[in-house]
PyMOL Python script that loads the backbone (N, CA, C, O; Angstrom):
from pymol import cmd

cmd.read_pdbstr("""\
ATOM      1  N   MET A   1      63.103 -80.635  -1.027  1.00  0.00           N
ATOM      2  CA  MET A   1      62.225 -79.784  -1.990  1.00  0.00           C
ATOM      3  C   MET A   1      63.045 -79.372  -3.177  1.00  0.00           C
ATOM      4  O   MET A   1      64.205 -79.001  -3.003  1.00  0.00           O
ATOM      5  N   ARG A   2      62.560 -79.412  -4.259  1.00  0.00           N
ATOM      6  CA  ARG A   2      63.285 -78.945  -5.572  1.00  0.00           C
ATOM      7  C   ARG A   2      63.427 -77.494  -5.612  1.00  0.00           C
ATOM      8  O   ARG A   2      62.488 -76.751  -5.325  1.00  0.00           O
ATOM      9  N   ARG A   3      64.528 -77.090  -5.946  1.00  0.00           N
ATOM     10  CA  ARG A   3      64.728 -75.620  -6.065  1.00  0.00           C
ATOM     11  C   ARG A   3      64.235 -75.023  -7.344  1.00  0.00           C
ATOM     12  O   ARG A   3      64.221 -75.692  -8.377  1.00  0.00           O
ATOM     13  N   LEU A   4      63.853 -73.847  -7.302  1.00  0.00           N
ATOM     14  CA  LEU A   4      63.347 -73.139  -8.501  1.00  0.00           C
ATOM     15  C   LEU A   4      64.586 -72.910  -9.464  1.00  0.00           C
ATOM     16  O   LEU A   4      65.611 -72.369  -9.048  1.00  0.00           O
ATOM     17  N   ARG A   5      64.450 -73.329 -10.716  1.00  0.00           N
ATOM     18  CA  ARG A   5      65.489 -73.013 -11.638  1.00  0.00           C
ATOM     19  C   ARG A   5      65.144 -71.753 -12.423  1.00  0.00           C
ATOM     20  O   ARG A   5      64.026 -71.547 -12.895  1.00  0.00           O
ATOM     21  N   VAL A   6      66.212 -70.901 -12.534  1.00  0.00           N
ATOM     22  CA  VAL A   6      66.003 -69.496 -12.997  1.00  0.00           C
ATOM     23  C   VAL A   6      66.942 -69.238 -14.184  1.00  0.00           C
ATOM     24  O   VAL A   6      68.158 -69.262 -13.998  1.00  0.00           O
ATOM     25  N   LEU A   7      66.462 -69.011 -15.308  1.00  0.00           N
ATOM     26  CA  LEU A   7      67.200 -68.531 -16.491  1.00  0.00           C
ATOM     27  C   LEU A   7      67.502 -67.034 -16.297  1.00  0.00           C
ATOM     28  O   LEU A   7      66.607 -66.199 -16.169  1.00  0.00           O
ATOM     29  N   LEU A   8      68.779 -66.753 -16.284  1.00  0.00           N
ATOM     30  CA  LEU A   8      69.190 -65.367 -16.226  1.00  0.00           C
ATOM     31  C   LEU A   8      69.507 -64.761 -17.556  1.00  0.00           C
ATOM     32  O   LEU A   8      70.429 -65.207 -18.239  1.00  0.00           O
ATOM     33  N   ASP A   9      68.782 -63.779 -17.931  1.00  0.00           N
ATOM     34  CA  ASP A   9      69.014 -63.192 -19.265  1.00  0.00           C
ATOM     35  C   ASP A   9      70.169 -62.145 -18.941  1.00  0.00           C
ATOM     36  O   ASP A   9      70.683 -61.969 -17.836  1.00  0.00           O
ATOM     37  N   ALA A  10      70.477 -61.475 -20.149  1.00  0.00           N
ATOM     38  CA  ALA A  10      71.684 -60.520 -20.115  1.00  0.00           C
ATOM     39  C   ALA A  10      71.322 -59.431 -19.250  1.00  0.00           C
ATOM     40  O   ALA A  10      72.180 -58.954 -18.508  1.00  0.00           O
ATOM     41  N   ASN A  11      70.031 -58.940 -19.262  1.00  0.00           N
ATOM     42  CA  ASN A  11      69.720 -57.689 -18.537  1.00  0.00           C
ATOM     43  C   ASN A  11      69.791 -57.898 -17.009  1.00  0.00           C
ATOM     44  O   ASN A  11      69.940 -56.947 -16.242  1.00  0.00           O
ATOM     45  N   VAL A  12      69.686 -59.094 -16.624  1.00  0.00           N
ATOM     46  CA  VAL A  12      69.912 -59.478 -15.132  1.00  0.00           C
ATOM     47  C   VAL A  12      71.318 -59.561 -14.858  1.00  0.00           C
ATOM     48  O   VAL A  12      71.697 -59.089 -13.787  1.00  0.00           O
ATOM     49  N   LEU A  13      72.248 -60.130 -15.714  1.00  0.00           N
ATOM     50  CA  LEU A  13      73.616 -60.436 -15.451  1.00  0.00           C
ATOM     51  C   LEU A  13      74.393 -58.978 -15.564  1.00  0.00           C
ATOM     52  O   LEU A  13      75.432 -58.790 -14.932  1.00  0.00           O
ATOM     53  N   VAL A  14      73.878 -58.074 -16.318  1.00  0.00           N
ATOM     54  CA  VAL A  14      74.516 -56.703 -16.546  1.00  0.00           C
ATOM     55  C   VAL A  14      74.329 -55.876 -15.265  1.00  0.00           C
ATOM     56  O   VAL A  14      75.202 -55.123 -14.832  1.00  0.00           O
ATOM     57  N   ASN A  15      73.248 -56.050 -14.743  1.00  0.00           N
ATOM     58  CA  ASN A  15      72.968 -55.134 -13.411  1.00  0.00           C
ATOM     59  C   ASN A  15      73.596 -55.762 -12.201  1.00  0.00           C
ATOM     60  O   ASN A  15      73.135 -56.784 -11.691  1.00  0.00           O
ATOM     61  N   ALA A  16      74.691 -55.112 -11.734  1.00  0.00           N
ATOM     62  CA  ALA A  16      75.519 -55.607 -10.650  1.00  0.00           C
ATOM     63  C   ALA A  16      74.737 -56.034  -9.390  1.00  0.00           C
ATOM     64  O   ALA A  16      74.948 -57.114  -8.837  1.00  0.00           O
ATOM     65  N   GLN A  17      73.829 -55.143  -8.963  1.00  0.00           N
ATOM     66  CA  GLN A  17      73.073 -55.423  -7.738  1.00  0.00           C
ATOM     67  C   GLN A  17      72.051 -56.535  -7.888  1.00  0.00           C
ATOM     68  O   GLN A  17      71.811 -57.200  -6.881  1.00  0.00           O
ATOM     69  N   VAL A  18      71.428 -56.816  -9.006  1.00  0.00           N
ATOM     70  CA  VAL A  18      70.543 -57.781  -9.274  1.00  0.00           C
ATOM     71  C   VAL A  18      71.400 -59.207  -9.470  1.00  0.00           C
ATOM     72  O   VAL A  18      71.005 -60.283  -9.020  1.00  0.00           O
ATOM     73  N   ARG A  19      72.453 -59.052 -10.107  1.00  0.00           N
ATOM     74  CA  ARG A  19      73.356 -60.198 -10.336  1.00  0.00           C
ATOM     75  C   ARG A  19      73.863 -60.617  -9.090  1.00  0.00           C
ATOM     76  O   ARG A  19      73.842 -61.826  -8.861  1.00  0.00           O
ATOM     77  N   ASP A  20      74.359 -59.773  -8.160  1.00  0.00           N
ATOM     78  CA  ASP A  20      74.796 -60.145  -6.867  1.00  0.00           C
ATOM     79  C   ASP A  20      73.667 -60.780  -5.963  1.00  0.00           C
ATOM     80  O   ASP A  20      73.908 -61.753  -5.248  1.00  0.00           O
ATOM     81  N   LEU A  21      72.574 -60.255  -6.020  1.00  0.00           N
ATOM     82  CA  LEU A  21      71.381 -60.811  -5.198  1.00  0.00           C
ATOM     83  C   LEU A  21      71.112 -62.237  -5.655  1.00  0.00           C
ATOM     84  O   LEU A  21      71.043 -63.135  -4.816  1.00  0.00           O
ATOM     85  N   ILE A  22      70.959 -62.475  -6.929  1.00  0.00           N
ATOM     86  CA  ILE A  22      70.596 -63.695  -7.508  1.00  0.00           C
ATOM     87  C   ILE A  22      71.693 -64.732  -7.232  1.00  0.00           C
ATOM     88  O   ILE A  22      71.393 -65.864  -6.851  1.00  0.00           O
ATOM     89  N   CYS A  23      72.934 -64.359  -7.419  1.00  0.00           N
ATOM     90  CA  CYS A  23      74.023 -65.347  -7.238  1.00  0.00           C
ATOM     91  C   CYS A  23      74.097 -65.597  -5.726  1.00  0.00           C
ATOM     92  O   CYS A  23      74.447 -66.728  -5.387  1.00  0.00           O
ATOM     93  N   ARG A  24      73.828 -64.736  -4.807  1.00  0.00           N
ATOM     94  CA  ARG A  24      73.813 -65.095  -3.428  1.00  0.00           C
ATOM     95  C   ARG A  24      72.751 -66.021  -3.127  1.00  0.00           C
ATOM     96  O   ARG A  24      72.922 -66.903  -2.285  1.00  0.00           O
ATOM     97  N   LEU A  25      71.603 -65.878  -3.790  1.00  0.00           N
ATOM     98  CA  LEU A  25      70.494 -66.978  -3.496  1.00  0.00           C
ATOM     99  C   LEU A  25      71.011 -68.288  -4.142  1.00  0.00           C
ATOM    100  O   LEU A  25      70.757 -69.361  -3.595  1.00  0.00           O
ATOM    101  N   ALA A  26      71.675 -68.239  -5.202  1.00  0.00           N
ATOM    102  CA  ALA A  26      72.062 -69.532  -5.761  1.00  0.00           C
ATOM    103  C   ALA A  26      73.230 -70.221  -4.908  1.00  0.00           C
ATOM    104  O   ALA A  26      73.312 -71.442  -4.772  1.00  0.00           O
ATOM    105  N   GLU A  27      74.096 -69.328  -4.365  1.00  0.00           N
ATOM    106  CA  GLU A  27      75.165 -69.807  -3.454  1.00  0.00           C
ATOM    107  C   GLU A  27      74.469 -70.455  -2.165  1.00  0.00           C
ATOM    108  O   GLU A  27      74.932 -71.472  -1.649  1.00  0.00           O
ATOM    109  N   ALA A  28      73.464 -69.885  -1.733  1.00  0.00           N
ATOM    110  CA  ALA A  28      72.676 -70.451  -0.535  1.00  0.00           C
ATOM    111  C   ALA A  28      71.773 -71.655  -0.894  1.00  0.00           C
ATOM    112  O   ALA A  28      71.036 -72.179  -0.060  1.00  0.00           O
ATOM    113  N   GLU A  29      71.865 -72.049  -2.122  1.00  0.00           N
ATOM    114  CA  GLU A  29      71.229 -73.155  -2.625  1.00  0.00           C
ATOM    115  C   GLU A  29      69.650 -73.058  -2.574  1.00  0.00           C
ATOM    116  O   GLU A  29      68.940 -74.058  -2.460  1.00  0.00           O
ATOM    117  N   LEU A  30      69.143 -71.716  -2.674  1.00  0.00           N
ATOM    118  CA  LEU A  30      67.756 -71.497  -2.709  1.00  0.00           C
ATOM    119  C   LEU A  30      67.206 -71.472  -4.079  1.00  0.00           C
ATOM    120  O   LEU A  30      66.008 -71.667  -4.285  1.00  0.00           O
ATOM    121  N   ILE A  31      68.102 -71.224  -5.069  1.00  0.00           N
ATOM    122  CA  ILE A  31      67.601 -71.294  -6.540  1.00  0.00           C
ATOM    123  C   ILE A  31      68.748 -71.977  -7.281  1.00  0.00           C
ATOM    124  O   ILE A  31      69.844 -72.070  -6.727  1.00  0.00           O
ATOM    125  N   ASP A  32      68.546 -72.461  -8.508  1.00  0.00           N
ATOM    126  CA  ASP A  32      69.440 -72.908  -9.400  1.00  0.00           C
ATOM    127  C   ASP A  32      69.455 -71.876 -10.520  1.00  0.00           C
ATOM    128  O   ASP A  32      68.392 -71.462 -10.983  1.00  0.00           O
ATOM    129  N   VAL A  33      70.676 -71.437 -10.980  1.00  0.00           N
ATOM    130  CA  VAL A  33      70.742 -70.454 -12.088  1.00  0.00           C
ATOM    131  C   VAL A  33      71.252 -71.224 -13.322  1.00  0.00           C
ATOM    132  O   VAL A  33      72.010 -72.194 -13.319  1.00  0.00           O
ATOM    133  N   ARG A  34      70.675 -70.587 -14.406  1.00  0.00           N
ATOM    134  CA  ARG A  34      71.013 -71.140 -15.855  1.00  0.00           C
ATOM    135  C   ARG A  34      71.268 -69.916 -16.682  1.00  0.00           C
ATOM    136  O   ARG A  34      70.784 -68.814 -16.423  1.00  0.00           O
ATOM    137  N   TRP A  35      72.100 -70.190 -17.746  1.00  0.00           N
ATOM    138  CA  TRP A  35      72.314 -69.247 -18.783  1.00  0.00           C
ATOM    139  C   TRP A  35      72.947 -70.002 -19.930  1.00  0.00           C
ATOM    140  O   TRP A  35      73.369 -71.153 -19.813  1.00  0.00           O
ATOM    141  N   SER A  36      72.991 -69.303 -21.031  1.00  0.00           N
ATOM    142  CA  SER A  36      73.606 -69.964 -22.269  1.00  0.00           C
ATOM    143  C   SER A  36      74.787 -69.117 -22.780  1.00  0.00           C
ATOM    144  O   SER A  36      74.914 -67.954 -22.397  1.00  0.00           O
ATOM    145  N   THR A  37      75.615 -69.660 -23.603  1.00  0.00           N
ATOM    146  CA  THR A  37      76.589 -68.920 -24.225  1.00  0.00           C
ATOM    147  C   THR A  37      76.146 -67.705 -24.933  1.00  0.00           C
ATOM    148  O   THR A  37      76.815 -66.671 -24.919  1.00  0.00           O
ATOM    149  N   THR A  38      75.062 -67.821 -25.529  1.00  0.00           N
ATOM    150  CA  THR A  38      74.312 -66.622 -26.301  1.00  0.00           C
ATOM    151  C   THR A  38      74.084 -65.467 -25.275  1.00  0.00           C
ATOM    152  O   THR A  38      74.369 -64.300 -25.544  1.00  0.00           O
ATOM    153  N   ILE A  39      73.560 -65.860 -24.098  1.00  0.00           N
ATOM    154  CA  ILE A  39      73.159 -64.915 -23.084  1.00  0.00           C
ATOM    155  C   ILE A  39      74.501 -64.196 -22.537  1.00  0.00           C
ATOM    156  O   ILE A  39      74.571 -62.987 -22.317  1.00  0.00           O
ATOM    157  N   LEU A  40      75.547 -65.112 -22.353  1.00  0.00           N
ATOM    158  CA  LEU A  40      76.817 -64.638 -21.850  1.00  0.00           C
ATOM    159  C   LEU A  40      77.442 -63.700 -22.900  1.00  0.00           C
ATOM    160  O   LEU A  40      78.017 -62.675 -22.534  1.00  0.00           O
ATOM    161  N   ASP A  41      77.339 -64.035 -24.193  1.00  0.00           N
ATOM    162  CA  ASP A  41      77.856 -63.107 -25.143  1.00  0.00           C
ATOM    163  C   ASP A  41      77.123 -61.823 -25.241  1.00  0.00           C
ATOM    164  O   ASP A  41      77.726 -60.788 -25.524  1.00  0.00           O
ATOM    165  N   GLU A  42      75.797 -61.846 -25.010  1.00  0.00           N
ATOM    166  CA  GLU A  42      75.051 -60.600 -25.033  1.00  0.00           C
ATOM    167  C   GLU A  42      75.358 -59.782 -23.787  1.00  0.00           C
ATOM    168  O   GLU A  42      75.321 -58.552 -23.816  1.00  0.00           O
ATOM    169  N   THR A  43      75.662 -60.475 -22.692  1.00  0.00           N
ATOM    170  CA  THR A  43      76.043 -59.785 -21.436  1.00  0.00           C
ATOM    171  C   THR A  43      77.411 -59.084 -21.631  1.00  0.00           C
ATOM    172  O   THR A  43      77.605 -57.951 -21.190  1.00  0.00           O
ATOM    173  N   ARG A  44      78.277 -59.728 -22.247  1.00  0.00           N
ATOM    174  CA  ARG A  44      79.743 -59.188 -22.554  1.00  0.00           C
ATOM    175  C   ARG A  44      79.499 -57.875 -23.386  1.00  0.00           C
ATOM    176  O   ARG A  44      80.005 -56.800 -23.064  1.00  0.00           O
ATOM    177  N   ARG A  45      78.667 -58.048 -24.501  1.00  0.00           N
ATOM    178  CA  ARG A  45      78.523 -56.841 -25.360  1.00  0.00           C
ATOM    179  C   ARG A  45      77.970 -55.717 -24.636  1.00  0.00           C
ATOM    180  O   ARG A  45      78.422 -54.594 -24.860  1.00  0.00           O
ATOM    181  N   ALA A  46      76.936 -55.911 -23.695  1.00  0.00           N
ATOM    182  CA  ALA A  46      76.292 -54.891 -22.982  1.00  0.00           C
ATOM    183  C   ALA A  46      77.248 -54.210 -21.971  1.00  0.00           C
ATOM    184  O   ALA A  46      77.178 -53.000 -21.753  1.00  0.00           O
ATOM    185  N   LEU A  47      78.120 -54.999 -21.375  1.00  0.00           N
ATOM    186  CA  LEU A  47      79.017 -54.510 -20.401  1.00  0.00           C
ATOM    187  C   LEU A  47      80.077 -53.635 -21.118  1.00  0.00           C
ATOM    188  O   LEU A  47      80.356 -52.503 -20.723  1.00  0.00           O
ATOM    189  N   VAL A  48      80.643 -54.213 -22.176  1.00  0.00           N
ATOM    190  CA  VAL A  48      81.713 -53.520 -22.937  1.00  0.00           C
ATOM    191  C   VAL A  48      81.181 -52.380 -23.800  1.00  0.00           C
ATOM    192  O   VAL A  48      81.642 -51.245 -23.683  1.00  0.00           O
ATOM    193  N   ASP A  49      80.204 -52.682 -24.673  1.00  0.00           N
ATOM    194  CA  ASP A  49      79.840 -51.583 -25.595  1.00  0.00           C
ATOM    195  C   ASP A  49      78.803 -50.536 -25.043  1.00  0.00           C
ATOM    196  O   ASP A  49      78.766 -49.354 -25.385  1.00  0.00           O
ATOM    197  N   GLY A  50      77.960 -51.152 -24.132  1.00  0.00           N
ATOM    198  CA  GLY A  50      76.946 -50.302 -23.546  1.00  0.00           C
ATOM    199  C   GLY A  50      77.409 -49.548 -22.342  1.00  0.00           C
ATOM    200  O   GLY A  50      77.158 -48.349 -22.223  1.00  0.00           O
ATOM    201  N   LEU A  51      78.091 -50.233 -21.432  1.00  0.00           N
ATOM    202  CA  LEU A  51      78.463 -49.531 -20.219  1.00  0.00           C
ATOM    203  C   LEU A  51      79.979 -49.072 -20.087  1.00  0.00           C
ATOM    204  O   LEU A  51      80.399 -48.432 -19.123  1.00  0.00           O
ATOM    205  N   GLY A  52      80.795 -49.497 -21.234  1.00  0.00           N
ATOM    206  CA  GLY A  52      82.122 -49.041 -21.410  1.00  0.00           C
ATOM    207  C   GLY A  52      83.043 -49.812 -20.360  1.00  0.00           C
ATOM    208  O   GLY A  52      84.064 -49.250 -19.965  1.00  0.00           O
ATOM    209  N   LEU A  53      82.740 -50.968 -19.940  1.00  0.00           N
ATOM    210  CA  LEU A  53      83.545 -51.781 -19.060  1.00  0.00           C
ATOM    211  C   LEU A  53      84.738 -52.244 -19.947  1.00  0.00           C
ATOM    212  O   LEU A  53      84.616 -52.612 -21.115  1.00  0.00           O
ATOM    213  N   ASP A  54      85.912 -52.182 -19.249  1.00  0.00           N
ATOM    214  CA  ASP A  54      87.061 -52.760 -19.996  1.00  0.00           C
ATOM    215  C   ASP A  54      86.851 -54.265 -20.404  1.00  0.00           C
ATOM    216  O   ASP A  54      86.400 -55.052 -19.572  1.00  0.00           O
ATOM    217  N   PRO A  55      87.152 -54.646 -21.597  1.00  0.00           N
ATOM    218  CA  PRO A  55      86.895 -56.050 -21.914  1.00  0.00           C
ATOM    219  C   PRO A  55      87.545 -56.998 -21.080  1.00  0.00           C
ATOM    220  O   PRO A  55      86.952 -58.042 -20.809  1.00  0.00           O
ATOM    221  N   SER A  56      88.673 -56.781 -20.639  1.00  0.00           N
ATOM    222  CA  SER A  56      89.319 -57.845 -19.760  1.00  0.00           C
ATOM    223  C   SER A  56      88.583 -57.926 -18.385  1.00  0.00           C
ATOM    224  O   SER A  56      88.651 -58.979 -17.752  1.00  0.00           O
ATOM    225  N   ARG A  57      87.913 -56.910 -17.918  1.00  0.00           N
ATOM    226  CA  ARG A  57      87.152 -56.908 -16.626  1.00  0.00           C
ATOM    227  C   ARG A  57      85.828 -57.775 -16.946  1.00  0.00           C
ATOM    228  O   ARG A  57      85.380 -58.589 -16.138  1.00  0.00           O
ATOM    229  N   ALA A  58      85.281 -57.534 -18.133  1.00  0.00           N
ATOM    230  CA  ALA A  58      84.031 -58.221 -18.443  1.00  0.00           C
ATOM    231  C   ALA A  58      84.348 -59.713 -18.592  1.00  0.00           C
ATOM    232  O   ALA A  58      83.531 -60.528 -18.164  1.00  0.00           O
ATOM    233  N   ASP A  59      85.469 -60.117 -19.165  1.00  0.00           N
ATOM    234  CA  ASP A  59      85.952 -61.431 -19.353  1.00  0.00           C
ATOM    235  C   ASP A  59      86.106 -62.124 -17.972  1.00  0.00           C
ATOM    236  O   ASP A  59      85.676 -63.255 -17.746  1.00  0.00           O
ATOM    237  N   ARG A  60      86.722 -61.391 -17.117  1.00  0.00           N
ATOM    238  CA  ARG A  60      86.982 -61.885 -15.786  1.00  0.00           C
ATOM    239  C   ARG A  60      85.748 -62.198 -15.014  1.00  0.00           C
ATOM    240  O   ARG A  60      85.646 -63.229 -14.348  1.00  0.00           O
ATOM    241  N   LEU A  61      84.685 -61.180 -15.123  1.00  0.00           N
ATOM    242  CA  LEU A  61      83.464 -61.410 -14.491  1.00  0.00           C
ATOM    243  C   LEU A  61      82.750 -62.647 -15.017  1.00  0.00           C
ATOM    244  O   LEU A  61      82.199 -63.407 -14.221  1.00  0.00           O
ATOM    245  N   LEU A  62      82.738 -62.873 -16.291  1.00  0.00           N
ATOM    246  CA  LEU A  62      81.990 -63.907 -16.958  1.00  0.00           C
ATOM    247  C   LEU A  62      82.740 -65.214 -16.518  1.00  0.00           C
ATOM    248  O   LEU A  62      82.044 -66.186 -16.227  1.00  0.00           O
ATOM    249  N   ASP A  63      84.001 -65.305 -16.452  1.00  0.00           N
ATOM    250  CA  ASP A  63      84.812 -66.371 -16.128  1.00  0.00           C
ATOM    251  C   ASP A  63      84.469 -66.815 -14.677  1.00  0.00           C
ATOM    252  O   ASP A  63      84.300 -67.996 -14.373  1.00  0.00           O
ATOM    253  N   ALA A  64      84.380 -65.772 -13.807  1.00  0.00           N
ATOM    254  CA  ALA A  64      84.120 -66.056 -12.343  1.00  0.00           C
ATOM    255  C   ALA A  64      82.773 -66.675 -12.205  1.00  0.00           C
ATOM    256  O   ALA A  64      82.580 -67.615 -11.434  1.00  0.00           O
ATOM    257  N   LEU A  65      81.749 -66.102 -13.021  1.00  0.00           N
ATOM    258  CA  LEU A  65      80.384 -66.703 -12.880  1.00  0.00           C
ATOM    259  C   LEU A  65      80.527 -68.173 -13.379  1.00  0.00           C
ATOM    260  O   LEU A  65      80.031 -69.049 -12.671  1.00  0.00           O
ATOM    261  N   GLY A  66      81.124 -68.502 -14.465  1.00  0.00           N
ATOM    262  CA  GLY A  66      81.276 -69.856 -14.941  1.00  0.00           C
ATOM    263  C   GLY A  66      81.882 -70.774 -13.912  1.00  0.00           C
ATOM    264  O   GLY A  66      81.399 -71.884 -13.687  1.00  0.00           O
ATOM    265  N   ARG A  67      83.041 -70.260 -13.230  1.00  0.00           N
ATOM    266  CA  ARG A  67      83.618 -71.057 -12.195  1.00  0.00           C
ATOM    267  C   ARG A  67      82.642 -71.231 -10.989  1.00  0.00           C
ATOM    268  O   ARG A  67      82.509 -72.336 -10.464  1.00  0.00           O
ATOM    269  N   ALA A  68      82.035 -70.250 -10.602  1.00  0.00           N
ATOM    270  CA  ALA A  68      81.129 -70.322  -9.329  1.00  0.00           C
ATOM    271  C   ALA A  68      79.955 -71.233  -9.629  1.00  0.00           C
ATOM    272  O   ALA A  68      79.442 -71.901  -8.731  1.00  0.00           O
ATOM    273  N   PHE A  69      79.498 -71.269 -10.960  1.00  0.00           N
ATOM    274  CA  PHE A  69      78.207 -71.979 -11.261  1.00  0.00           C
ATOM    275  C   PHE A  69      78.379 -72.827 -12.510  1.00  0.00           C
ATOM    276  O   PHE A  69      77.731 -72.610 -13.534  1.00  0.00           O
ATOM    277  N   PRO A  70      79.335 -73.867 -12.384  1.00  0.00           N
ATOM    278  CA  PRO A  70      79.525 -74.642 -13.598  1.00  0.00           C
ATOM    279  C   PRO A  70      78.413 -75.387 -14.210  1.00  0.00           C
ATOM    280  O   PRO A  70      78.486 -75.763 -15.380  1.00  0.00           O
ATOM    281  N   GLU A  71      77.343 -75.625 -13.439  1.00  0.00           N
ATOM    282  CA  GLU A  71      76.181 -76.244 -13.780  1.00  0.00           C
ATOM    283  C   GLU A  71      75.178 -75.314 -14.485  1.00  0.00           C
ATOM    284  O   GLU A  71      74.135 -75.754 -14.967  1.00  0.00           O
ATOM    285  N   ALA A  72      75.509 -74.072 -14.529  1.00  0.00           N
ATOM    286  CA  ALA A  72      74.538 -73.073 -15.042  1.00  0.00           C
ATOM    287  C   ALA A  72      74.409 -73.031 -16.609  1.00  0.00           C
ATOM    288  O   ALA A  72      73.406 -72.585 -17.166  1.00  0.00           O
ATOM    289  N   ALA A  73      75.465 -73.513 -17.254  1.00  0.00           N
ATOM    290  CA  ALA A  73      75.564 -73.455 -18.707  1.00  0.00           C
ATOM    291  C   ALA A  73      74.524 -74.455 -19.269  1.00  0.00           C
ATOM    292  O   ALA A  73      74.515 -75.632 -18.911  1.00  0.00           O
ATOM    293  N   VAL A  74      73.665 -73.950 -20.146  1.00  0.00           N
ATOM    294  CA  VAL A  74      72.740 -74.798 -20.820  1.00  0.00           C
ATOM    295  C   VAL A  74      72.998 -74.953 -22.267  1.00  0.00           C
ATOM    296  O   VAL A  74      73.456 -73.986 -22.877  1.00  0.00           O
ATOM    297  N   GLU A  75      72.748 -76.100 -22.907  1.00  0.00           N
ATOM    298  CA  GLU A  75      72.973 -76.322 -24.332  1.00  0.00           C
ATOM    299  C   GLU A  75      71.775 -77.093 -24.939  1.00  0.00           C
ATOM    300  O   GLU A  75      70.916 -77.543 -24.180  1.00  0.00           O
ATOM    301  N   GLY A  76      71.689 -77.253 -26.209  1.00  0.00           N
ATOM    302  CA  GLY A  76      70.682 -77.985 -26.818  1.00  0.00           C
ATOM    303  C   GLY A  76      69.267 -77.422 -26.772  1.00  0.00           C
ATOM    304  O   GLY A  76      68.294 -78.174 -26.816  1.00  0.00           O
ATOM    305  N   PHE A  77      69.164 -76.214 -26.691  1.00  0.00           N
ATOM    306  CA  PHE A  77      67.809 -75.532 -26.578  1.00  0.00           C
ATOM    307  C   PHE A  77      67.364 -74.985 -27.863  1.00  0.00           C
ATOM    308  O   PHE A  77      66.229 -74.514 -27.942  1.00  0.00           O
ATOM    309  N   GLY A  78      68.168 -75.001 -28.906  1.00  0.00           N
ATOM    310  CA  GLY A  78      67.957 -74.247 -30.214  1.00  0.00           C
ATOM    311  C   GLY A  78      66.523 -74.476 -30.723  1.00  0.00           C
ATOM    312  O   GLY A  78      65.878 -73.514 -31.141  1.00  0.00           O
ATOM    313  N   ALA A  79      66.007 -75.701 -30.702  1.00  0.00           N
ATOM    314  CA  ALA A  79      64.597 -75.941 -31.188  1.00  0.00           C
ATOM    315  C   ALA A  79      63.548 -75.218 -30.495  1.00  0.00           C
ATOM    316  O   ALA A  79      62.513 -74.889 -31.076  1.00  0.00           O
ATOM    317  N   LEU A  80      63.792 -74.938 -29.186  1.00  0.00           N
ATOM    318  CA  LEU A  80      62.842 -74.255 -28.360  1.00  0.00           C
ATOM    319  C   LEU A  80      62.657 -72.762 -28.635  1.00  0.00           C
ATOM    320  O   LEU A  80      61.619 -72.157 -28.367  1.00  0.00           O
ATOM    321  N   ILE A  81      63.738 -72.217 -29.189  1.00  0.00           N
ATOM    322  CA  ILE A  81      63.707 -70.664 -29.461  1.00  0.00           C
ATOM    323  C   ILE A  81      62.576 -70.361 -30.464  1.00  0.00           C
ATOM    324  O   ILE A  81      61.855 -69.385 -30.258  1.00  0.00           O
ATOM    325  N   ASP A  82      62.397 -71.106 -31.477  1.00  0.00           N
ATOM    326  CA  ASP A  82      61.404 -70.701 -32.460  1.00  0.00           C
ATOM    327  C   ASP A  82      59.927 -70.852 -31.910  1.00  0.00           C
ATOM    328  O   ASP A  82      58.960 -70.313 -32.447  1.00  0.00           O
ATOM    329  N   GLN A  83      59.863 -71.656 -30.765  1.00  0.00           N
ATOM    330  CA  GLN A  83      58.588 -71.863 -30.210  1.00  0.00           C
ATOM    331  C   GLN A  83      58.222 -70.874 -29.099  1.00  0.00           C
ATOM    332  O   GLN A  83      57.100 -70.855 -28.594  1.00  0.00           O
ATOM    333  N   THR A  84      59.183 -70.082 -28.754  1.00  0.00           N
ATOM    334  CA  THR A  84      59.104 -69.119 -27.708  1.00  0.00           C
ATOM    335  C   THR A  84      58.711 -67.712 -28.254  1.00  0.00           C
ATOM    336  O   THR A  84      59.292 -67.218 -29.220  1.00  0.00           O
ATOM    337  N   GLN A  85      57.703 -67.094 -27.595  1.00  0.00           N
ATOM    338  CA  GLN A  85      57.254 -65.822 -28.059  1.00  0.00           C
ATOM    339  C   GLN A  85      57.497 -64.902 -26.909  1.00  0.00           C
ATOM    340  O   GLN A  85      56.701 -64.891 -25.971  1.00  0.00           O
ATOM    341  N   LEU A  86      58.552 -64.127 -26.923  1.00  0.00           N
ATOM    342  CA  LEU A  86      58.961 -63.163 -25.965  1.00  0.00           C
ATOM    343  C   LEU A  86      59.208 -61.853 -26.639  1.00  0.00           C
ATOM    344  O   LEU A  86      59.336 -61.814 -27.863  1.00  0.00           O
ATOM    345  N   PRO A  87      59.274 -60.864 -25.960  1.00  0.00           N
ATOM    346  CA  PRO A  87      59.544 -59.447 -26.510  1.00  0.00           C
ATOM    347  C   PRO A  87      60.932 -59.394 -27.121  1.00  0.00           C
ATOM    348  O   PRO A  87      61.108 -58.640 -28.078  1.00  0.00           O
ATOM    349  N   ASP A  88      62.004 -60.178 -26.619  1.00  0.00           N
ATOM    350  CA  ASP A  88      63.250 -60.058 -27.199  1.00  0.00           C
ATOM    351  C   ASP A  88      63.900 -61.381 -27.280  1.00  0.00           C
ATOM    352  O   ASP A  88      65.025 -61.488 -27.768  1.00  0.00           O
TER     353      ASP A  88
END
""", "prot")
cmd.dss("prot")
cmd.show_as("cartoon", "prot")
cmd.util.cbc("prot")
cmd.orient("prot")
């Protein structure tokens, strides 16, 4: 059976409890997670500027996510952004 592919936005990655739950589902191979460098940049800004997390800790977190889920990084989606109508 094909797993559900889930694009994680920054608001999901910033919330530690939600992030942990979704990463556990992905580790259990129940879902496939995806994100972009734009989403990771937004996540870092929210962690550092919004929540006051030390920049090095934010970088370690994002590096760990990248190592745990190397297939999660997506590219080549720029043309789709203009076609998408979302609140943010």
